C-alpha positions as CSV (number, residue, x, y, z in Angstrom):
1,M,126.6,153.3,107.1
2,I,129.0,150.4,106.5
3,Q,127.0,149.2,103.5
4,A,126.8,152.7,102.0
5,L,130.6,153.2,102.3
6,L,131.4,149.8,100.8
7,F,128.9,150.4,98.0
8,V,130.9,153.4,96.8
9,G,134.2,151.6,97.4
10,L,135.4,153.3,100.5
11,I,136.8,150.2,102.2
12,D,139.2,152.0,104.7
13,Q,136.4,154.3,105.9
14,A,134.1,151.3,106.3
15,K,136.7,149.5,108.4
16,V,136.9,152.5,110.7
17,V,133.2,152.5,111.2
18,F,133.1,148.7,111.7
19,D,135.9,149.0,114.4
20,C,133.7,151.4,116.4
21,F,131.3,148.5,117.1
22,P,132.3,146.9,120.5
23,D,130.4,143.7,119.7
24,P,129.3,143.5,116.1
25,C,126.2,141.3,115.4
26,V,126.1,138.6,112.7
27,F,124.3,141.1,110.4
28,T,127.1,143.7,110.7
29,W,129.8,141.1,110.1
30,T,128.0,139.7,107.1
31,S,127.5,143.2,105.7
32,M,131.2,143.8,106.0
33,I,132.1,140.5,104.2
34,A,129.6,141.1,101.4
35,G,130.8,144.7,100.8
36,L,134.5,143.6,100.8
37,G,133.6,140.8,98.3
38,Q,131.8,143.3,96.0
39,N,135.0,145.4,95.9
40,G,137.1,142.4,95.1
41,A,138.8,142.4,98.5
42,T,138.5,138.6,99.0
43,V,141.5,138.3,101.4
44,E,140.0,140.9,103.7
45,A,136.5,139.2,103.3
46,R,137.9,135.9,104.3
47,A,139.8,137.4,107.3
48,A,136.5,139.0,108.5
49,F,134.7,135.7,108.0
50,D,137.3,133.8,110.0
51,A,137.1,136.4,112.8
52,M,133.3,136.0,113.2
53,P,132.3,134.5,116.6
54,E,129.2,132.9,114.9
55,R,128.1,132.4,111.4
56,N,124.8,131.6,109.5
57,V,123.9,130.6,106.0
58,V,123.9,134.2,104.9
59,S,127.5,134.7,106.2
60,W,128.7,131.6,104.3
61,T,126.9,132.7,101.2
62,A,128.5,136.2,101.4
63,L,131.9,134.6,101.4
64,L,130.9,132.3,98.5
65,Q,129.7,135.3,96.5
66,A,133.0,137.1,97.2
67,Y,134.9,134.3,95.5
68,A,132.3,134.1,92.7
69,M,132.9,137.8,92.0
70,I,136.5,137.2,91.1
71,G,135.8,133.8,89.4
72,D,137.9,131.8,91.9
73,V,136.3,128.4,91.3
74,A,138.6,126.4,93.6
75,L,138.0,128.6,96.7
76,A,134.3,128.9,95.9
77,I,134.0,125.1,95.7
78,A,135.9,124.7,98.9
79,S,133.7,127.1,100.7
80,F,130.6,125.6,99.3
81,Q,131.6,122.1,100.5
82,R,132.1,123.4,104.0
83,M,128.7,125.1,104.3
84,P,126.6,123.4,106.9
85,Q,123.5,124.3,104.9
86,C,122.6,126.0,101.6
87,N,119.9,128.2,100.3
88,L,118.8,129.3,96.8
89,V,121.2,132.3,96.8
90,S,124.2,130.1,97.7
91,W,123.3,127.5,95.0
92,T,122.9,130.3,92.5
93,A,126.3,131.8,93.4
94,M,128.0,128.4,93.0
95,L,126.3,127.7,89.7
96,T,127.4,131.2,88.4
97,T,131.0,130.5,89.5
98,L,131.1,127.2,87.7
99,A,129.5,128.7,84.6
100,Q,132.2,131.3,84.4
101,A,135.0,128.8,84.7
102,P,137.1,128.4,81.5
103,A,137.4,124.6,82.1
104,L,135.9,122.2,84.6
105,D,137.3,119.0,86.0
106,D,135.2,115.9,86.7
107,F,134.6,117.0,90.3
108,S,133.2,120.3,89.2
109,W,130.9,118.7,86.7
110,T,129.8,116.3,89.3
111,L,129.0,119.2,91.6
112,W,126.8,120.6,88.8
113,I,124.9,117.3,88.7
114,Q,124.3,117.4,92.5
115,M,123.2,121.1,92.5
116,L,120.8,120.6,89.5
117,G,119.4,117.5,91.2
118,D,118.8,119.5,94.4
119,C,117.0,122.2,92.3
120,G,114.8,119.5,90.6
121,L,116.4,120.0,87.1
122,V,117.1,116.3,86.5
123,G,117.0,116.6,82.8
124,L,119.9,119.1,82.7
125,A,121.7,116.9,85.3
126,K,121.4,113.9,83.0
127,D,122.7,116.0,80.0
128,I,125.8,116.8,82.1
129,Y,126.2,113.2,83.2
130,D,126.1,112.1,79.5
131,Y,128.7,114.7,78.7
132,V,131.1,113.8,81.5
133,G,130.9,110.1,80.5
134,R,129.1,107.2,81.9
135,E,132.4,105.6,82.9
136,N,132.8,108.2,85.7
137,V,131.8,106.6,88.9
138,V,131.6,109.8,90.9
139,A,129.2,111.4,88.4
140,G,127.2,108.2,88.3
141,N,126.8,108.3,92.1
142,A,125.6,111.9,91.9
143,M,123.1,111.0,89.1
144,I,121.7,108.2,91.2
145,Q,121.1,110.6,94.0
146,A,119.7,113.3,91.7
147,Y,117.1,110.9,90.3
148,A,116.2,109.4,93.7
149,Q,115.6,112.7,95.5
150,N,113.2,113.7,92.7
151,G,111.2,110.5,92.8
152,H,112.7,108.8,89.7
153,L,113.7,105.6,91.4
154,E,113.6,103.5,88.3
155,E,116.1,105.8,86.6
156,S,118.4,105.6,89.7
157,Q,118.3,101.8,89.3
158,K,119.2,102.0,85.6
159,I,122.2,104.2,86.3
160,F,123.4,101.8,89.1
161,H,123.1,98.7,86.9
162,M,124.5,100.5,83.8
163,M,127.7,101.2,85.8
164,Q,128.1,97.4,86.2
165,L,127.5,96.8,82.5
166,K,130.1,99.5,81.7
167,N,132.6,97.7,84.0
168,V,132.7,100.7,86.2
169,L,133.9,99.7,89.7
170,R,131.1,100.7,92.0
171,T,132.2,102.1,95.3
172,V,130.5,102.0,98.6
173,F,129.1,105.4,97.7
174,S,127.4,103.9,94.7
175,W,125.7,101.2,96.8
176,N,124.8,103.8,99.5
177,A,123.3,106.1,96.9
178,L,120.8,103.5,95.9
179,L,120.2,102.3,99.4
180,V,119.3,105.9,100.5
181,A,117.0,106.1,97.4
182,Y,115.1,103.0,98.5
183,A,114.9,104.2,102.1
184,Q,113.6,107.7,101.1
185,N,111.0,106.2,98.7
186,G,109.7,103.5,101.1
187,H,111.1,100.5,99.2
188,A,112.3,98.5,102.2
189,R,112.2,95.1,100.4
190,N,114.3,96.3,97.6
191,G,116.7,97.9,100.1
192,V,117.1,94.6,102.0
193,I,117.8,92.7,98.7
194,L,120.3,95.4,97.6
195,F,122.1,95.2,100.9
196,R,122.4,91.5,100.6
197,D,123.7,91.8,97.1
198,M,126.2,94.4,98.3
199,V,127.6,91.9,100.9
200,L,127.7,89.1,98.4
201,D,129.3,91.2,95.7
202,G,132.3,91.8,98.0
203,S,133.8,94.7,96.1
204,C,133.2,97.0,99.1
205,K,132.1,96.6,102.6
206,P,129.0,98.3,104.1
207,D,129.8,101.3,106.2
208,D,127.8,103.3,108.8
209,V,125.8,105.1,106.1
210,S,124.8,101.7,104.6
211,F,123.4,100.6,107.9
212,V,121.6,103.9,108.6
213,S,119.9,103.5,105.2
214,I,118.8,99.9,105.6
215,L,117.6,100.4,109.2
216,S,115.6,103.5,108.2
217,A,114.0,101.6,105.4
218,C,113.1,98.8,107.8
219,A,111.7,101.3,110.4
220,H,109.3,102.8,108.0
221,A,108.1,99.4,106.6
222,G,107.8,97.7,110.0
223,R,110.3,95.0,109.1
224,V,111.5,94.3,112.7
225,R,113.2,91.0,112.1
226,D,115.3,92.4,109.2
227,A,116.2,95.5,111.3
228,V,117.3,93.4,114.3
229,E,119.4,91.1,112.1
230,H,121.1,94.0,110.4
231,F,121.7,95.9,113.6
232,T,123.3,92.9,115.4
233,G,125.1,91.9,112.2
234,M,126.7,95.3,111.8
235,I,128.5,94.7,115.1
236,S,129.3,91.0,115.0
237,D,129.8,90.5,111.2
238,H,130.9,93.8,109.8
239,F,132.6,95.3,112.9
240,V,130.8,98.7,112.4
241,Q,130.3,100.4,115.7
242,P,126.7,101.7,116.0
243,S,126.3,105.5,116.4
244,C,123.5,107.5,117.8
245,E,121.8,107.5,114.4
246,H,121.7,103.7,114.3
247,F,120.2,103.5,117.8
248,H,117.6,106.2,116.7
249,C,116.6,103.9,113.9
250,M,116.2,100.9,116.1
251,V,114.2,102.8,118.7
252,S,111.9,103.8,115.8
253,V,111.7,100.2,114.6
254,L,110.8,98.8,118.0
255,G,108.5,101.6,118.9
256,R,106.5,101.6,115.7
257,A,105.9,97.9,116.2
258,G,104.5,98.5,119.6
259,R,107.5,97.2,121.5
260,L,107.8,100.3,123.6
261,V,109.4,98.6,126.6
262,E,112.2,97.2,124.4
263,A,112.6,100.6,122.7
264,E,113.0,102.3,126.0
265,S,115.4,99.7,127.3
266,L,117.5,100.1,124.2
267,I,117.8,103.8,124.9
268,Y,119.2,103.0,128.4
269,S,121.6,100.4,126.9
270,M,123.3,102.9,124.6
271,P,127.1,102.9,125.1
272,F,126.8,106.7,125.3
273,V,124.5,109.3,126.9
274,P,121.1,109.2,125.0
275,D,120.3,112.5,123.2
276,S,117.0,114.2,122.9
277,I,116.3,112.7,119.5
278,A,116.2,109.2,121.0
279,W,113.6,110.3,123.6
280,K,111.6,112.2,121.1
281,T,111.5,109.2,118.8
282,L,110.2,107.1,121.6
283,L,107.7,109.8,122.5
284,S,106.3,109.8,118.9
285,C,105.9,106.0,119.1
286,C,104.1,106.3,122.5
287,R,101.5,108.5,120.7
288,M,100.8,105.7,118.3
289,Y,99.9,103.4,121.1
290,N,98.5,105.9,123.7
291,D,101.2,105.1,126.3
292,V,100.8,108.2,128.3
293,E,103.0,107.3,131.3
294,R,106.0,106.4,129.1
295,A,105.3,109.4,126.9
296,E,105.5,111.7,130.0
297,H,108.9,110.2,131.0
298,A,110.2,110.5,127.4
299,A,109.1,114.2,127.2
300,E,110.8,115.0,130.5
301,C,114.1,113.4,129.4
302,A,114.0,115.0,125.9
303,S,113.3,118.5,127.4
304,A,116.2,118.2,129.9
305,L,118.6,117.3,127.1
306,D,117.5,119.9,124.6
307,L,117.1,123.2,126.4
308,Q,117.0,125.2,123.1
309,A,113.8,123.4,122.0
310,S,112.5,122.5,125.5
311,S,108.9,123.1,124.5
312,S,108.7,120.8,121.5
313,P,108.6,117.5,123.5
314,F,105.7,118.8,125.5
315,V,103.9,119.7,122.3
316,L,104.2,116.1,121.3
317,L,103.1,115.1,124.8
318,G,100.0,117.3,124.3
319,N,99.2,115.3,121.2
320,V,99.4,112.1,123.3
321,Y,96.9,113.5,125.8
322,T,94.6,114.5,123.0
323,E,94.7,111.1,121.4
324,E,93.9,109.5,124.8
325,L,90.9,111.8,125.4
326,L,89.6,111.1,121.9
327,G,90.0,107.4,122.4
328,G,92.2,107.1,119.4
329,V,93.3,103.7,118.2
330,H,97.0,103.1,117.6
331,S,98.4,103.8,114.1
332,G,101.5,101.7,114.5
333,M,102.5,98.5,112.9
334,I,102.0,95.2,114.8
335,D,105.0,93.0,114.8
336,D,103.7,89.5,114.0
337,D,107.2,88.1,113.8
338,H,108.5,88.9,117.3
339,Q,112.2,88.8,117.7
340,S,114.0,90.0,120.8
341,L,116.9,92.5,120.5
342,I,119.8,91.7,122.8
343,I,122.8,94.0,122.9
344,E,125.9,92.6,124.5
């Protein structure tokens, strides 16, 4: 009923029907926002969006499309940046809004590069990068990321080094973009070297994202010594306080190397309450080495902390039981260069 009324432009009548719902669901709220947007009533659409008790990606996209309908690039970009997640419809709406804009600033062009990279259209992203200018550090960072997420690691490296040749002052985001690229593509050694170069360069200091990237790379490559040195160094040398994500990486590093006792001890030594991700990470590592007893404990802890997905830890635990019954051999990485991790 609401959709039909809004389709023919009867906004006031649609509001009357909407007000008859004592507790509108997300679908009803979203239908109202979408209909108001289609009629150009973006102020009312935003008011309805703000009044929603809960939102999903469809709700966010409906608001974005409302701004796209009237060509309001600034509000569309602001809404897009606040979206917790995006889908194909939201990307399309944002691209349409940017395409309709009479003139774009550097930030808007950079957003184009990011979106085209996410869609796998790196050729078009590169055309925009060349148009914006290779002296633009923000566009360069976006281009590094676009190449990396599509598997073009060499091209990411070229952009990064070209920025230096063009005397572009690389920011921490530039270094992090390539560090993330190395981590995502399994190039731990290159990541370790780049991190060292970043510290020696001195133009910017590693931040929490830098350390997540290097620790992730070390975790997947089994580089325990490098991971331990970076983890302890982030606190003592760089004064970066470790977050849950950093601890997750270290639990993975130790667990994959078969050092399950240390991995579990690290969880208990966290300066905050461990979350379910930490325990599920340990649980996955227990499967590699058929440590059933520790896996059972990890599953119980993870389930107690994550009530919304309480069954998933026990699914992983079931895999551990299966591996044990089949007599599976561990698939982890033996740590030949044992180094203890001591957190003070």
